[in-house]
N, C-alpha and C positions, 0 to 999 in steps of 0.2 A: 619521180619515182623515187619511193621511199629508200632509204640507207640501208642494208644490212650491216649491221653495230654488232659485234661482239665484245663481250668484258673478258679481259686476260686478268688472271692473277696469278704471279710466281712467289711461292712460299717456302718458307723452310723454318721450325721451331717454335710455330705460333698459332699452334693450332686451335688453345682459345680466342685467340682475338680473328682468328679469320671466320672461326664462326660467328662472332658478333659481327664483322663486315659484311658478311654474307648477307646474315639477316637484314641490314641497314641498306645494303642494296638492292633489297624487293621492296623499299618505299620508291623506287624510281617512275616517275609518273610516264615518262615512255619506256616501257621494256624493251630489255636488248634481244636480239635475236637468239645468242647462246651466251652462256656463263661457263666459260673453259678456266679449268683451277690446274695448275702443274706445281703438286708437293716434291720438294726436294727429298723425300720420304715417305712412302705410304702411311706413315704414322702420323704426317705432319696434318692429315684432313680426317674431321671427324666427317662421312658421308653421309649423314644425319641431316647435318646444316645444311643440305642441300635439297632436302625435300620441302617440297611446297613452291618452290623459289619459281617465279613467275613467267619461265622461259626453258627451252632446255638447256639441261648442264652437265657438262662432261670432263672427267678428271684425266689428265694428258700427263703420259708418264715423259719424263726426258731427262737426261745427263744432270748431277748435283751442280749447282752454281747458276746465278742469277738471269747471264746472256742465255746461257744452254737451253735453260727452263723458258725464255721467252722466245729463241727460235723455235721450239719445239710447240709452243702455244700459237705460234704465226702457223708453222707448217700446217696445223689441226685444224683450221677455221679458212672456207674460203668468202667471208665477209668482207667489205666494203671497207668497213671502218675497225679497226681494234684499239679498244682502250683498256691502257695497262695502268691499274690500279695497284698500289701494294699492298700488302692484305692488312695493312693498319690504315686506310687512308678512306674517310667517309666523305663521300660526295654528296653536295647538295641533292636535293630531291630531282632538279631539276636538270640535271648534268648531262644526262644522253638527251635529251629534248635542247639545251643549248649545242651539244657538240655535232648532234643531225642537221643543225640550224645551220650552224658554221661550215660544215663539208661543203652542203648542195648550195649555198649561198657563194662560198667559193673554192671554186675547183682548183686554184691555185696552190692552195692548201695544203701542203702535205702533212706538217706536223704540228699539231696544235698542244698549247700545256694551259694549265689554269690557275688561276689565284689559289695563293693556299691563306687561307685568311687566321690558322694558326699552326705552327711548324712545332711540334716537341721535340724535333730531333736536335733542336738547339738550346732545350734543357736535358730534364729528367725525363719528360714525355707525359703524355698526358693518359689518363684512363679513358675506355669505352665511354663512361659517363661524362666525363669532361669532356669530352671530343663533343658527343653530342647537345651540350650545354653553350660550346662555343659556337658551334654551327647555328643554334638556336638565338642565338644573342645576335648572329650577322644579321638574320632577317632576310628580307627582299634586300636588291642592290638598287637604290632609287634613281641612280643615274644611268645615262646609258649606256652600255659594256664599251669598253675601250678593245681594241685590237691593234697589237702592236707587235713588229719586228721582233726576234729575240733569237738570239745565238743557241739555243739548244731546250730541250725539252726539259723539265724536273722530271725524273723517272716516275715519283709516286702517284702521277696522274698524265698519263701521254698517250694522246689520240695519235694512229698511225693511217692514211691512206696508203692502202695495201699494193694500188696496182703498181706505183712506181717502185714498189721495195721488192715486190714480185718480178717485174720485168727487168730492172736491173740486179737481180740478185742480191740485194742488201741484209746484212745478217747483221745480228747482235756480234758482236766480237767474242770469241770463246777464249783467246787469253784473256781475256780477262777475268782470270777465274773467280767462284765464291761470289763475295757481296757484288762485285762488277764494278769498283768503285769506277766511278763516271761514264760507264756505257751508255748511258743516257747521252753525254755529250758525244761519244765517237757514233752512236747511231744517227741522233739530228744532225750533223756535219756530212753524214755518207747519202742522206736525202736532200741536202741542201741545192746540190745540183741541179735538182730537178722539181721544184717547188718552195712555195714560201713554209718557213717555222715562225709561228706568230705564238704569244699570250694573250688569252681572253679573260678578261675579267667575267664575260659570264660563266666559266665554268667555275668552279668554287668547290671548296672542299676543306676539311683538316684533316691534317697527318699527324696522328697521334704519336709518330717518334718513337714504339715500344723498344726499349732497349730489352728485351727478352728474345734474341735472334739466334738462328741457327749457321749465322754465316761467317762471320770473320773475328777470331779474337783480337787484343789492342796490339800483339805484333804484326800480325798477319795484315790487319788493317792501316796501321802506319806504312808498312813495307807499301801497300798499293796507295797511298795516299801521294808518294813521291813517284813510285815506277811507271803507274799509268799512266801519270799526266806525260813521262817523259815517251813511253811507247805512242801514247795518242798523238803527240807533237811531232815525233818521228812518220809517222801516217802524213801526215797533212791536213790532220783535223784541230788543230790547236796550234796557235801562235807561240813560238818560244817566251813571247811576252808572258802569255796568259798562265805557258807552264812555270815558269821561274817566279812568278806572282801569288798563285796558288797554292806550289810546294812551299814559299818560305811565310805565306798564313799559316797552312795548318803546322808547319814545323814551329813559328812561333807560339802558336795556342798550344800546341804538347808543351815547350817547353817552359812556358809562364806558368801553365797549370799543374805541371809534375811535381812544381812546390807545394801546392794545396790541391791535389787532384779531387773533380767531383766525383762523387760517392758512383756515378752511373757511368763514368767513363773510365778505360785505363790507358788515363795520360801517359805513363811509363811505358806501357808497353807499345802506344803508339810512336813514340819517342826512339824507342830502341830502335821498333820496324823503318821509320824514316833515316835514323843514322845507316842503318844495315842497304838501304835503298840509294843513300847519296855514296857512301864505301862502293856500291858495286857498281853505280855509276861512272864514278871514278876510273875505276880499274877497265871500263867498258863490259861489265857484264851485269847490267840491271837488266830482269828480266820480271814481268808481274806473274807469271807462272811458278816463281821459285816459293811464293808461300805455299803450294801445295807440299813442298817439301821442310818445311819448317814443324 
């Protein structure tokens, strides 16, 4: 039986990037049953970019914040599988074909994430045209697809089987506000008891890593880098070793690069946020939602 697949995009502050991404998604060789977009604000979407899309489209309203917007998108669909794409992720044209094949052939899979061919989040980011070029250069993968277990999906491309999520009332944690740093880890681990979480090389795309964001300035993101890990660890969805290692990695990167910051990263703001979260942790007051009061 054909699966009902929904594409879901939560977006904030990237109106033009979102339009380019939606136009690119129209090239999928297997059309989705619906495309759902949840903008943080009404001005974050140009409704004209939905015209002519090869499946029904809907704009979904939800509270501001990536986890809350993703929850609103899930609540709005009766699909079998929802594929979350970041508003700056360029999926290979066969992404949905491969998604349907994976979830049909592997009923034990509850979450799948794909191979990011290039990730602009690690640098200044890619333009839409650069992303298309990188995707084109990758071409077809000549090797047989590899399916391997993974601890969590990468939120820029994250396919979820919704039956277990609905049955067990699993939601993105809205106490991880705004950008929702590591919300993909927390959600994946909530679903882990009910099936496999996998990485598939058949699911491919380029993450532009666009820096024009409506989510979090440096200090807010720096606080989240530390506070969210501590919070997720306390929930039991991350080990203490993972939390400590991840925090040390982020703090060290922000400390080193704050001496000569990259133009596209507010390293000093992130470092200030890191230190604030560590101080709150030492005092027993660390709280992911504190960034809303900055």
